[in-house]
N, C-alpha and C positions, 0 to 999 in steps of 0.2 A: 224514850229519850236516851236512857242509859245504853240500850242496845245499839242505837244509832251512833253514839259517841264511841262505843267500843269497836264497832265496825270500821269507823273512820281511822281510829288508831291502828288497827290491824292492817288496813289498806296502805297507810303511809309507811308503816314499818316494812311491809313486804316489798313495796316499791323501792325503798332505799336499799334493802338487802339485795334485790335483784339487780339494781343498777350497779352496786358495788361488785357483784359477781361478774357482770358483763364487762367491766373495765379490765378484768384479767384476761380477756380474749384478745384477738387481733385488732389492733388499733389502726384505723384509717383516718389519716389527718387531712383536714380541709382547711384551706386558707382563702381569705377574701382577696380577689384580684380585680382591680378596677379595669374597665375596658380601656384599650389604648387606640389612638387614632392611626397608628402605624403598625404594620405586621412585625417588623423587626428593624434593628439598627445595625450599622456597621461602622468601623473605624476607617476614616479616609486617610490620605497620605499625610495630613497635618496632625493626625492623632485625635481628630474630633469625631464624636459620635453623630452620625448623620442617618436619616431614614433610608432604609433599603429601597432603592429605586432603580429600575432597569432602563428607564426611558432614555437617559443621556447616553448610556453605553450602546443601546440598540440603535440610536440615531447615528452614532459614530461608526459602528461596525458595518451596518447594512450597506453603506456607501462603498465599502471596500470588498464586498463579496459579490461575485459575478455568477451569472448563469452560463453554463457551457453546454453547447449542443454539438455532438460528434456524429458525423455522417459517414457511413460506408456506402459507396456508390454501388450500382447494380452489378450483380455477378451471375453465376450460373449454379445450378444444382442438378443432380441426376435423380429426380424423384418422380417423373412422369413418363409413362410408356409412350413411345413414338411409333406412328404408323408409316413413317416415311421409309420405304425400302432401302434407299441409299444410306440414310442415316442408320438404319438397323444393320446394314452390311458393315459399315465402318465402325460405328460406335456401339453396336449392340442394341437390344430392345429398349433400354432406358437411355434415351437421348438427353442432351442438355436442355434445361428449361430456364429461361430468363427470370430473374427475380428483381424486385424494385429495391430502391435504396433503403438502408436501415438507419434509423436515427435514434440515438440514446442521449440522455441528458444527465448533467451533474452540476456540481458547483466548483468554484475556485476562489482563491483569496489573493488580492493584489498585495504584493509585498514590496513593491518598489514603484515610485512615482512615474518611472519610464515604461511601465506596462508589463513588468514581469509578474507572472501569476503562478501560484503553486496549486496543484490539484492532485487527484489520485491517478495513478497509472492506468487503472482499469476504466477511467472515464474517457481517456483519449487513445487507448490502445487500439491499433489497427484502423484508426480513423483516417479517411481520405481528406476530410474537411473538418476543421474545428472552428466553430463560431462562438464568440464571446459576447454576451449581452450584459451591459453595465446596469447599475441600479436605476439610471435615468433613461433606460431603454435604448441607448445607442448600441449598435451592433458592429463588431469588427471580426475580420478573419484573423486567426491566431496561428503562430508557428510553434511547433513542438521543439523546444530547445534540448531537452534531455529527459530520460526516464530512468527509474530505478525499480524494477520489479521486486527486489528483495524487501523493500519497504512500502511498495505500492504508491510511490510518489512520482510526480512528473512536474516539470517546469515548462510553461508555455509563455509566449510573448505576443502582445498586440502593439501596433505602431501608434502609440499615443503617449503623451507626456502630461505632467502635472496632475496625475491621478491620485485620488485618496488611497491610502494604503494602511496596513496594520503592521505594527512592530512586534517582533518576537519577545517573549518574556521567558525567564528561566523556568522550564517545566519541573525541574527538580525541586523548586521551592513550593510547588503547589501541594495542597494537603487534601486528604480525604475529608469530605464534609464541606469543602469550599464551594461557594456559589459560582456557577458558570452559565454561560449562554451558548447555545448552538445556533448558528446562522447558516442558512442555505436555501435551496430551492426544491423542497420535496414535492413530488407529484406535479412539477412545473408551476408550483405556487411561489412566485418570486419573493425574495427578501423576507423569508419566514424566520421568526425568532422564537426559540423556546428556552425555558429556564429550568435549571436543576442543580444538582450538586455533583461533585466528583465522588463516585461510589467506591472506586478502588483504583489502584495504580499497578503497573507492571503485569497486566493481563496478557497471557498468551493463549489465543483461541484457535491457532492453526488454520487461519482463514486465508493467509497469503500463500497462494500456490506457486512456490518457487522451488524448482528442482535443478538449479544450475549446478554444474560440476564444480566441486571445491577441492583442488589438489591438496590443500593443507590438512584436510581431515581424512584424505585417502579413500573417500567413498563417493563415487559419482552420483549416487542416489540420495546423498545427504541434503536435507533441506537447508537452504542458505537464507531463508526468510528471517527478517528481524522483527519480532513482535514483542512489544512491551507497552501495550496500549493503556491510555487513560480511559477508565470506564466511567460513564456518566448516565444519570437517569433523565437528562434533558432529552426530549423527544427527538429522535433521528429516524428518518424514513428514506426510502428510495428517492434519490435526487439530492439528498444531503451530502453524498459522497464528494469529498474535496472541499467542503465548506469549513467554516471557522468554528473552533471552540475557544472562547475567550473568557478572561476573568472580568470582574466588574469594572476594572479600569480600561477595558477594551484592548488589553494585551493578548496577543495570539499565543494560546496555550497548546494548541494542537490542531491537526487536520482531521476532520471527521471522515471515517473510513468504512465502518461496518456496523451492522446491528446483529444482535443475537435474537432470533425470532423463529417460531415454528410456522408462522404464516407469511413471512416476508415483509411484514409491516412492524411498526414499533410495538414492542412488548415489554418495555421497561429497561432495556440494556442497549447502550450505544458505546462505540469505541473510537478513540481518536489517536493518531500517531503523535507522540509528544513533540513539542516545539523544538526541543534540543536535538532530536533526531532529524526533524524537518530542516532545521537551519543548516546542519552539517551536510545533508544530502544536497540542498540547494546550492550551497557554496561550492561543493565539489563539481556539480554539474556545470556551473557557470565558469569555474576556473579551469577544470581539466576535461570537461566533456563526458566524464564518467566518474563514478563514485570511488573514492580512495578509501578502502575499508581495511582496517587492521584486523589481523587474525592471531589468536593465541595458539591455535593448532591443537585443540582438545575437544573431546566429546564429553558433554556434561549432562547431569540429571539434577533436578531439584531434590534437595534433601527433605524427606518427610519421616514420620515415625516408623513406617514400614521399612524404608531403606536404611534408617539408622539401626533398627533392630537386626536386619538381615546382615549388615556389615559391621555390627558392633561399634557404631559411631558414638562419639561423646556429645555431638550436637544434633539438633533437629532442624536447623536452617542452614542454607548455603547452597553452593553449586558443587556437586560431587564429580570429581574427575574420573569418568568411567573408562576412558581409553584415549589413545593417541592415533594420529594418522598412520595408515599402513605404509605409506611411502616415506615415513620418517621425517617429513617436513613439519616440525613443530617448534615454535619459539618457546613454548612453555616447557617442553621436555628438555630442550637444550639449556634452559636457564636453571633447571633443577627441580621442577615440579614433578611429582610422582603420581602414578595411578593410585587412586584411593585417597588422595588429598581432598580436602574440602575448601574451596575458595570462599572465604568469609568477608573479604574486603579487597577492593581495588582502589588504590590510592587512599583517599579518605572516605570513600563511599562504601557503606555496608552492603554486602551481597547476601540476599536471603533466598534467592531462587536462580535457576538457570536463565530465565528470561531477563532478570536484572543484570546478569553477567553479559549476556549477548547484547543487551542494549548499551551498556557502558563501553564495551570493546568496539561495538559497531560505530560509536561516535568518534573513534580514534582513527588515525591514519598509519599506514606502514612507516616504520621508523620511529614512531612515538614510543616513549618509555613509560611504563607503569609499574607501580609497586603492588605486587600481588601478595596478599596475606592469606596463608593457608593454615588450616587446622590439620595437623598430622599427629594422630594418636593422642589427641588432647593438648598438644603443644602448638602455639601459634608461631609461624615462621614467615618472615617477610622476604620475598624473592623478587628482585628487579627483573623485568622482562622487556625486551625490545620487540615490538610487534612486527609481523611480516605481512606481505600481501599474499594473494591466492597462489602465486607462483613460488612462494617460499622465500622471497627476497624482501629487502627493506626499502627498495626504491619505489618511485611513483609509477602507477600503472597507467599506460597510455591507452587512449581510446582506440578500440579495434576498428580499423577501416575495413568494413565488410566488402567482399567482392560483390559488385553491383548485381551480377548475374545470380549469385547465390541468394542475395537478398530478395530476388523476385521469386525464389522457390523453384529454380530450374538448374539442372546440371547439364552442361553442354560437352560435346566431344567432336573433335575434328572428323570430317568425313574423308575416307581414303579415296584415292583417284579411281580405283576400280568401281566403287559404288557410284561415284559421280558419273562415270562414263556409261554405266548401265542405265542410269536414270536420265541420261542426256543432259546433265548439268555441268556447268563450268565451275561452280563454287557452291558452298553450303556448309552448315554446321548442324549436327543432329542433336535432338533433345534426348539425352540419355535417360534422365529420370525427372520426375516432378514431385515436389513436396509442397507443404502448406506455404502459400505466398501469393503474390499479386497475380501471377499467370494462372495458377489453378483456381484462384478465387473469382477472377473476372473474365476468363475466357474458357472455351471448351477444348483447348489444345491438349493433345494426347502424346504420350511417349512415342518416340520414333519420328516425330515431325522434323523435317529438314528445313532449317531457316536459310533462305537464300538471300533475302534482302531485309534491311531495316530502314524504313522510310525511304525506299527506292535506292538505298546504298547497298551494294553487294558486299557480302561478308564471306571470308574464306577460312576464318578460324575463330575459336572461342575467345581468344584474346581481342580480336577485332570487335566482336560483339560487346565485350566489356568496355573497351575504349570508347565506342560510340555511346553507350548508355551512360558513361561517366559524365558526358557533356550535357546530359539532359537535366532539366530543372523540375522541381516539384510542380505538378500540374500539366507538364508537357505531354502531348499525345504521342504514343509509340505504336508503330504498325509493323508487325512481323509478317513477312510474306514467305511462302514456301510450299513444299509438297510433302505428301506421305508416300513412302516407297511402293505401297500396294494400291495406291489410288492417286495416280500422278496427274492431278489437276491442281491448280494453284489455290491455296487457301490464304486468307488474310485474317490476322488476329490483332485487334486494336485495344488499347487500354491507356489509362492515365498513369503517368509515372509518379 
């Protein structure tokens, strides 16, 4: 009995001692949490806590998101060997082969009750026919109003009124971690809604392939694309391009444009053009026919620790002024900004990267004045700058009226009288060269072809060809008749304008 009592006392003492020693280690705290009937709550516009629910937003938004089908009609390619001796004599062993129409699909967002729709440029680019299918399955032909390859945006229109539409909200006020919905038509699955959060802002992923010449930076190979995407983990897949990224109130935060994926399908990262950029582009296309884009005239790099160390900088964020245009057309340099300055603020907006600077300036027009705050050797200096356009001026840029013949991808030249007499012709215009365009895409016309008639109308000069084509409307059929100098029988080439 004494042994049992002694053993119990020793056991209790050892237990208490070990427990005390254990309390000196890492403490893991647990609290009791009662199960809740709702996943989360949010504050509505009245300041009330309400259950997080996507149903109302989804119902509102899906009515304003459309399915877009873009069709490129049949053309030709030189991929099959031909056994026709005449075709081999004239065209070589690889003759033209007809191919069927190509159809691609994407999404769009109705932004006006009268049928104006915003989508991605790559959804409608090079399309001969654009069909829009509404959420109630009604289908309409659409007209392309304008495009902007620099932001991969386009505006199209259908002839309908009293349509449901989405209103733009200020994308600058959106925050990382905020709930968003992505709405579109992935894999031809109409009116698909996915939920997620904003993962990041101001992303530049170099996905918009724009290499337009930019006189203000003095480098014809300089990329003029504007990328400052909203990144989201809401599922975005092929077919979502041009669809809506909205907040929980159904406001349009952005236009879904791209995904980052090794497989081509959703891998956790999607990107949308911010609504503030979209709104600016849409307004310009509708008002001017082309985007009015302001330019500072500088080449910039995002500041990081490596650049800061290399150039002995006092800051680790901002847009580093690396150089100016070679042609000297720079609003920034003229205003007093120097090479090596770091742009840290534009007006009241903090600039932490080059993409943030490009986004902010890209939302301005030529002639707009902005206050540029630069860090120069540790000292902040505010410099007022009046933005210029690509030509180095402050005026409005007019929409270029392209020569109709050039837009078809063909260069014409008048035929001299000696050649006409030799070929026993009274009139004609020779195809001097062919480039990417309608002619090359949809016919097997070759360089050297002499156009004698357009739709039975004789042509004597390149100017006459251009004048005739100017009168054509979209969808009109055009027939080029003519001969080749070395094979003088008549050929006919037909295509839709």
